[in-house]
Backbone as a printed PyTorch tensor [residue, N CA C, xyz], in Angstrom:
tensor([[[125.6910,  48.7210,  73.7530],
         [124.7140,  48.2490,  72.8010],
         [125.0690,  48.7490,  71.4040]],

        [[124.7700,  47.9450,  70.4260],
         [125.1200,  48.2780,  69.0450],
         [124.3610,  49.4790,  68.5040]],

        [[123.1360,  49.7360,  68.9610],
         [122.3860,  50.9000,  68.5090],
         [123.0810,  52.1990,  68.8700]],

        [[123.7230,  52.2330,  70.0270],
         [124.4930,  53.4020,  70.4490],
         [125.7030,  53.5610,  69.5390]],

        [[126.3750,  52.4570,  69.2440],
         [127.5500,  52.4800,  68.3640],
         [127.1640,  52.9590,  66.9680]],

        [[126.0510,  52.4540,  66.4520],
         [125.5780,  52.8530,  65.1210],
         [125.2740,  54.3490,  65.0920]],

        [[124.5220,  54.8280,  66.0590],
         [124.1340,  56.2360,  66.0940],
         [125.3650,  57.1230,  66.2370]],

        [[126.2830,  56.7410,  67.0810],
         [127.5270,  57.5130,  67.2490],
         [128.3120,  57.5270,  65.9420]],

        [[128.3700,  56.4070,  65.2570],
         [129.0540,  56.3140,  63.9650],
         [128.4610,  57.3030,  62.9580]],

        [[127.1440,  57.3370,  62.8710],
         [126.4690,  58.2560,  61.9440],
         [126.7960,  59.7020,  62.2950]],

        [[126.6980,  60.0590,  63.5660],
         [126.9260,  61.4440,  63.9720],
         [128.3860,  61.8550,  63.8080]],

        [[129.3150,  60.9700,  64.1420],
         [130.7360,  61.3000,  64.0390],
         [131.2080,  61.4070,  62.5890]],

        [[130.4560,  60.8410,  61.6640],
         [130.8300,  60.8910,  60.2550],
         [130.0270,  61.9210,  59.4670]],

        [[129.3790,  62.8240,  60.1770],
         [128.6150,  63.8850,  59.5290],
         [129.3350,  65.2130,  59.7510]],

        [[129.6840,  65.8780,  58.6540],
         [130.4570,  67.1170,  58.7180],
         [129.7510,  68.2020,  59.5230]],

        [[128.4590,  68.3850,  59.3190],
         [127.7230,  69.4410,  60.0350],
         [127.7130,  69.1800,  61.5440]],

        [[127.5850,  67.9150,  61.9250],
         [127.5690,  67.5840,  63.3580],
         [128.9280,  67.8870,  63.9810]],

        [[130.0160,  67.3620,  63.3820],
         [131.3360,  67.5500,  64.0030],
         [131.8430,  68.9860,  63.8780]],

        [[131.2260,  69.7870,  63.0200],
         [131.5510,  71.2060,  62.9750],
         [131.0460,  71.8970,  64.2400]],

        [[129.8680,  71.4900,  64.7130],
         [129.3120,  72.0660,  65.9490],
         [129.8100,  71.3590,  67.2080]],

        [[129.9580,  70.0400,  67.1130],
         [130.3380,  69.2320,  68.2720],
         [131.5180,  68.3400,  67.8810]],

        [[132.7240,  68.6390,  68.3750],
         [133.8760,  67.7930,  68.0400],
         [133.6100,  66.3260,  68.3920]],

        [[134.1540,  65.4210,  67.5910],
         [133.8640,  63.9920,  67.7670],
         [134.2120,  63.4790,  69.1670]],

        [[135.1960,  64.0690,  69.8230],
         [135.5430,  63.6460,  71.1900],
         [134.4270,  63.9310,  72.1860]],

        [[133.4880,  64.8230,  71.8220],
         [132.3730,  65.1610,  72.7010],
         [131.0740,  64.4850,  72.2790]],

        [[131.1610,  63.5140,  71.3810],
         [130.0030,  62.6920,  71.0130],
         [130.2340,  61.3460,  71.6840]],

        [[129.5410,  61.1200,  72.7940],
         [129.8690,  59.9710,  73.6410],
         [128.7010,  59.0140,  73.8000]],

        [[129.0340,  57.7440,  73.9550],
         [128.0530,  56.7470,  74.3480],
         [127.9590,  56.7580,  75.8550]],

        [[126.7610,  56.8260,  76.3780],
         [126.5700,  56.8610,  77.8200],
         [126.4560,  58.2780,  78.3320]],

        [[126.5910,  58.4120,  79.6340],
         [126.4340,  59.7010,  80.2970],
         [127.6810,  60.5500,  80.0680]],

        [[127.4670,  61.8220,  79.7720],
         [128.5690,  62.7610,  79.5780],
         [129.2680,  62.9830,  80.9210]],

        [[130.6050,  62.9350,  80.9410],
         [131.3120,  63.1710,  82.2070],
         [131.0280,  64.5700,  82.7560]],

        [[130.9310,  64.6790,  84.0630],
         [130.6760,  65.9590,  84.7080],
         [131.8150,  66.9260,  84.3790]],

        [[131.4580,  68.1690,  84.0500],
         [132.4460,  69.1800,  83.7310],
         [132.9460,  69.1340,  82.2940]],

        [[132.3540,  68.2880,  81.4450],
         [132.7810,  68.1940,  80.0430],
         [132.4810,  69.4990,  79.3170]],

        [[133.2920,  69.7860,  78.3100],
         [133.0900,  70.9950,  77.5070],
         [131.8070,  70.8580,  76.6930]],

        [[131.1840,  71.9960,  76.4320],
         [129.9410,  72.0310,  75.6630],
         [130.1530,  72.8300,  74.3870]],

        [[129.3960,  72.5570,  73.3380],
         [128.3020,  71.6030,  73.2610],
         [128.8190,  70.1700,  73.2020]],

        [[127.9330,  69.2440,  73.5390],
         [128.2640,  67.8220,  73.5330],
         [127.0060,  67.0270,  73.2000]],

        [[127.2250,  65.7580,  72.8680],
         [126.1190,  64.8510,  72.5580],
         [126.3200,  63.5670,  73.3400]],

        [[125.2700,  63.1390,  74.0350],
         [125.2720,  61.8980,  74.7940],
         [124.2790,  60.9340,  74.1430]],

        [[124.6840,  59.6680,  73.9740],
         [123.8400,  58.6720,  73.3200],
         [123.6620,  57.4860,  74.2680]],

        [[122.3980,  57.1550,  74.5750],
         [122.1240,  56.0650,  75.5100],
         [121.0400,  55.1350,  74.9650]],

        [[121.1440,  53.8670,  75.2850],
         [120.1470,  52.8770,  74.8810],
         [118.8950,  53.0240,  75.7420]],

        [[117.7250,  52.9380,  75.0850],
         [116.4490,  53.0040,  75.8020],
         [115.8200,  51.6190,  75.8700]],

        [[115.6220,  51.0080,  74.7120],
         [115.0570,  49.6530,  74.6540],
         [115.7560,  48.8700,  73.5660]],

        [[115.7460,  47.5460,  73.7310],
         [116.3810,  46.6720,  72.7490],
         [115.5580,  45.3880,  72.6420]],

        [[115.1620,  45.0610,  71.4180],
         [114.3610,  43.8690,  71.1710],
         [115.0830,  42.9970,  70.1580]],

        [[115.3430,  41.7450,  70.5320],
         [115.9810,  40.7950,  69.6190],
         [114.9250,  39.9160,  68.9830]],

        [[115.0570,  39.7370,  67.6690],
         [114.1610,  38.8280,  66.9380],
         [115.0260,  37.7560,  66.2930]],

        [[114.7580,  36.5240,  66.6530],
         [115.5240,  35.4170,  66.1000],
         [114.9000,  35.0060,  64.7730]],

        [[115.6940,  35.1260,  63.7140],
         [115.2200,  34.8690,  62.3630],
         [115.2040,  33.3670,  62.1060]],

        [[114.0520,  32.8540,  61.7030],
         [113.9340,  31.4340,  61.4020],
         [114.7950,  31.0840,  60.2010]],

        [[115.4800,  29.9760,  60.2760],
         [116.2800,  29.4930,  59.1630],
         [117.6700,  30.1050,  59.0810]],

        [[117.9860,  31.0940,  59.8910],
         [119.3150,  31.7000,  59.8790],
         [119.7920,  31.7890,  61.3210]],

        [[120.4840,  30.7420,  61.7570],
         [120.8860,  30.6790,  63.1540],
         [122.1740,  31.4420,  63.4360]],

        [[122.7830,  32.0360,  62.4090],
         [124.0410,  32.7420,  62.6100],
         [123.8560,  34.1990,  63.0360]],

        [[122.6560,  34.7370,  62.8040],
         [122.4100,  36.1470,  63.0990],
         [121.1270,  36.3260,  63.8930]],

        [[121.0770,  37.4190,  64.6260],
         [119.8640,  37.8190,  65.3150],
         [119.5450,  39.2320,  64.8350]],

        [[118.2570,  39.4830,  64.5510],
         [117.8390,  40.8110,  64.1090],
         [117.4560,  41.6120,  65.3470]],

        [[117.9380,  42.8500,  65.4270],
         [117.7550,  43.6680,  66.6240],
         [117.0920,  44.9920,  66.2580]],

        [[116.1560,  45.4020,  67.0810],
         [115.5560,  46.7350,  66.9950],
         [115.9070,  47.4170,  68.3100]],

        [[116.6760,  48.4890,  68.2050],
         [117.0940,  49.2000,  69.4220],
         [116.7490,  50.6810,  69.2900]],

        [[116.1360,  51.2060,  70.3220],
         [115.8260,  52.6290,  70.3720],
         [116.8450,  53.2910,  71.2790]],

        [[117.4230,  54.3640,  70.7800],
         [118.4030,  55.0960,  71.5710],
         [117.9430,  56.5400,  71.7440]],

        [[118.4400,  57.1680,  72.7840],
         [118.1430,  58.5690,  73.0360],
         [119.4180,  59.3690,  72.8240]],

        [[119.3250,  60.3820,  71.9860],
         [120.4470,  61.2770,  71.7210],
         [120.1360,  62.5960,  72.4200]],

        [[121.0000,  63.0010,  73.3370],
         [120.7790,  64.2320,  74.0870],
         [121.8040,  65.2750,  73.6730]],

        [[121.3000,  66.4300,  73.2270],
         [122.1520,  67.5740,  72.9160],
         [122.3170,  68.3830,  74.1970]],

        [[123.5510,  68.6740,  74.5590],
         [123.8460,  69.4720,  75.7510],
         [124.5940,  70.7200,  75.2850]],

        [[124.1340,  71.9010,  75.7360],
         [124.6980,  73.1420,  75.2130],
         [124.7220,  74.2410,  76.2540]],

        [[125.4120,  75.3390,  75.9010],
         [125.5370,  76.4890,  76.7940],
         [124.3480,  77.4370,  76.6940]],

        [[123.5950,  77.3470,  75.5960],
         [122.4310,  78.2210,  75.4110],
         [121.3350,  77.4360,  74.7030]],

        [[120.1200,  77.9720,  74.7760],
         [119.0040,  77.3060,  74.1050],
         [119.1810,  77.3200,  72.5930]],

        [[119.6730,  78.4270,  72.0500],
         [119.9110,  78.5010,  70.6010],
         [120.9390,  77.4670,  70.1570]],

        [[121.9910,  77.3000,  70.9420],
         [123.0150,  76.3020,  70.6190],
         [122.4300,  74.8900,  70.7040]],

        [[121.6030,  74.6380,  71.7020],
         [120.9390,  73.3360,  71.8350],
         [120.1150,  73.0340,  70.5830]],

        [[119.3160,  73.9940,  70.1380],
         [118.4810,  73.7960,  68.9490],
         [119.3260,  73.5560,  67.7070]],

        [[120.4320,  74.2660,  67.5800],
         [121.3190,  74.0710,  66.4290],
         [121.8840,  72.6550,  66.4140]],

        [[122.3020,  72.1620,  67.5710],
         [122.8420,  70.8010,  67.6640],
         [121.7430,  69.7770,  67.3540]],

        [[120.5530,  69.9740,  67.8890],
         [119.4530,  69.0530,  67.6130],
         [119.1190,  69.0280,  66.1160]],

        [[119.1600,  70.1800,  65.4640],
         [118.8640,  70.2320,  64.0290],
         [119.8770,  69.4440,  63.2090]],

        [[121.1730,  69.5500,  63.5380],
         [122.1630,  68.7850,  62.7620],
         [122.0970,  67.2920,  63.0870]],

        [[121.7000,  66.9490,  64.3060],
         [121.5170,  65.5270,  64.6450],
         [120.4280,  64.9280,  63.7620]],

        [[119.2740,  65.5890,  63.7080],
         [118.1630,  65.0820,  62.8830],
         [118.5500,  65.0040,  61.4110]],

        [[119.2240,  66.0310,  60.9200],
         [119.6420,  66.0460,  59.5160],
         [120.6190,  64.9100,  59.2140]],

        [[121.5320,  64.6330,  60.1280],
         [122.5030,  63.5530,  59.9290],
         [121.8200,  62.1960,  59.8680]],

        [[120.8590,  61.9700,  60.7450],
         [120.1320,  60.6950,  60.7500],
         [119.3370,  60.5430,  59.4560]],

        [[118.6610,  61.6030,  59.0360],
         [117.8760,  61.5350,  57.7890],
         [118.7510,  61.3080,  56.5720]],

        [[119.9570,  61.8520,  56.5750],
         [120.8440,  61.7610,  55.4100],
         [121.5630,  60.4220,  55.3150]],

        [[121.6600,  59.6980,  56.4000],
         [122.4290,  58.4540,  56.3990],
         [121.6180,  57.3300,  57.0210]],

        [[120.5130,  57.0030,  56.3860],
         [119.5980,  55.9990,  56.9460],
         [120.0970,  54.5700,  56.8290]],

        [[121.0730,  54.3120,  55.9670],
         [121.5890,  52.9520,  55.7760],
         [123.1150,  52.9410,  55.9210]],

        [[123.6310,  53.2310,  57.1130],
         [125.0830,  53.3080,  57.2770],
         [125.7430,  51.9330,  57.2400]],

        [[126.9740,  51.9200,  56.7700],
         [127.7860,  50.6950,  56.8080],
         [128.5550,  50.7040,  58.1220]],

        [[128.2870,  49.7080,  58.9630],
         [128.9330,  49.6230,  60.2750],
         [129.5860,  48.2470,  60.3730]],

        [[130.8820,  48.2320,  60.6240],
         [131.6440,  46.9840,  60.6650],
         [131.0190,  45.9810,  61.6270]],

        [[130.8720,  44.7420,  61.1790],
         [130.3590,  43.6560,  62.0100],
         [128.8520,  43.5210,  62.0430]],

        [[128.1260,  44.4730,  61.4220],
         [126.6690,  44.4370,  61.4300],
         [126.1410,  44.4070,  60.0040]],

        [[124.9850,  43.7820,  59.8290],
         [124.3330,  43.7060,  58.5180],
         [122.9770,  44.3910,  58.5800]],

        [[122.4800,  44.8060,  57.4170],
         [121.1240,  45.3530,  57.2740],
         [120.8520,  46.4720,  58.2700]],

        [[121.7700,  47.4120,  58.3810],
         [121.6530,  48.5060,  59.3450],
         [120.7450,  49.6050,  58.7840]],

        [[119.7710,  50.0230,  59.5900],
         [118.9480,  51.1780,  59.2630],
         [118.8430,  52.0710,  60.4910]],

        [[118.6950,  53.3750,  60.2300],
         [118.5900,  54.3580,  61.2980],
         [117.4850,  55.3370,  60.9190]],

        [[116.5820,  55.6100,  61.8480],
         [115.4720,  56.5440,  61.6120],
         [115.2920,  57.4420,  62.8190]],

        [[114.8740,  58.6810,  62.5700],
         [114.5370,  59.5480,  63.6930],
         [113.2200,  59.0790,  64.2860]],

        [[113.1240,  59.2070,  65.5720],
         [111.8860,  58.9280,  66.2910],
         [111.3750,  60.2390,  66.8540]],

        [[110.5570,  60.1580,  67.8860],
         [110.0300,  61.3910,  68.4850],
         [111.1330,  62.2130,  69.1540]],

        [[110.9660,  63.5200,  69.1050],
         [111.8530,  64.4060,  69.8640],
         [111.2860,  64.5170,  71.2740]],

        [[112.1800,  64.5600,  72.2370],
         [111.7480,  64.6440,  73.6240],
         [111.6380,  66.0850,  74.0850]],

        [[111.4920,  66.2720,  75.3690],
         [111.3100,  67.6180,  75.9090],
         [112.6280,  68.3870,  75.9840]],

        [[112.5060,  69.7040,  76.0500],
         [113.6420,  70.5630,  76.3750],
         [113.7020,  70.6410,  77.8950]],

        [[114.8970,  70.6540,  78.4380],
         [115.0400,  70.8360,  79.8710],
         [116.3890,  71.4820,  80.1570]],

        [[116.5790,  71.9160,  81.3830],
         [117.8010,  72.6220,  81.7480],
         [118.2580,  72.2100,  83.1310]],

        [[119.5550,  72.0240,  83.2530],
         [120.1700,  71.8480,  84.5600],
         [120.6280,  73.2380,  84.9880]],

        [[119.8050,  73.8980,  85.7920],
         [120.0760,  75.2900,  86.1640],
         [121.3620,  75.4290,  86.9660]],

        [[121.6220,  74.4880,  87.8450],
         [122.8260,  74.5610,  88.6710],
         [124.0860,  74.5580,  87.8090]],

        [[124.0890,  73.7360,  86.7480],
         [125.2560,  73.6410,  85.8640],
         [125.1330,  74.5440,  84.6320]],

        [[123.9880,  75.2100,  84.4520],
         [123.7170,  76.0620,  83.2790],
         [123.8870,  75.2890,  81.9680]],

        [[123.2500,  74.1140,  81.9060],
         [123.3060,  73.2850,  80.7030],
         [121.9010,  73.1410,  80.1410]],

        [[121.7390,  73.5320,  78.8840],
         [120.4810,  73.3630,  78.1620],
         [120.5320,  72.0070,  77.4760]],

        [[119.4160,  71.2630,  77.5430],
         [119.3930,  69.9100,  76.9920],
         [118.1070,  69.6540,  76.2270]],

        [[118.2200,  68.8520,  75.1940],
         [117.0710,  68.4120,  74.4320],
         [117.3570,  67.0310,  73.8820]],

        [[116.3300,  66.2050,  73.7460],
         [116.5330,  64.8170,  73.3320],
         [115.8690,  64.5120,  71.9940]],

        [[116.4440,  63.5290,  71.3230],
         [115.9140,  63.0150,  70.0720],
         [116.0130,  61.4990,  70.1340]],

        [[114.8900,  60.8070,  69.9630],
         [114.9330,  59.3490,  69.8940],
         [115.3560,  58.9330,  68.4950]],

        [[116.0990,  57.8340,  68.4320],
         [116.5500,  57.2600,  67.1640],
         [116.2450,  55.7720,  67.2090]],

        [[115.6740,  55.2660,  66.1210],
         [115.3590,  53.8350,  66.0250],
         [116.3740,  53.1900,  65.1020]],

        [[117.1120,  52.2210,  65.6270],
         [118.0810,  51.4940,  64.8170],
         [117.6020,  50.0530,  64.6570]],

        [[117.8630,  49.4940,  63.4920],
         [117.6260,  48.0680,  63.2720],
         [118.8650,  47.5080,  62.6020]],

        [[119.1800,  46.2610,  62.9290],
         [120.3970,  45.6550,  62.3780],
         [120.3800,  44.1600,  62.6610]],

        [[121.2180,  43.4510,  61.9330],
         [121.4620,  42.0340,  62.2130],
         [122.8910,  41.9040,  62.6940]],

        [[123.0620,  41.1470,  63.7840],
         [124.4020,  40.9540,  64.3210],
         [124.6580,  39.4670,  64.5430]],

        [[125.9350,  39.0590,  64.4700],
         [126.2290,  37.6380,  64.6850],
         [125.8680,  37.2120,  66.0990]],

        [[125.4660,  35.9730,  66.2320],
         [125.1440,  35.4330,  67.5690],
         [126.3910,  35.1040,  68.3150]]])
């Protein structure tokens, strides 16, 4: 989904984010088992297409994505979540190839949770993306 691509683009192009989480560990979809931490996983939650009257070449899309920070400690998780939010706030109108009228906004933050067996601390941040894409 394009919302995942947009969000990944914003995070991978933010210096503070890639300082904490190398770009190879900012992934669309589920993080592979055994991946190095910290890492960021980006997944689509909902996607709504709106067909714009009078412009049959594009469809306007509102997509909500979930960004999950995965870390070795709770402090590291919070640090990653803070740079994720800051990156989204700083780049609300990113230029993404093939898409028009792109906007990105932070949504609600989700719960903190932990995979005790794997010793992974996790926290989520919803992101709302809007864009127009060719049909």
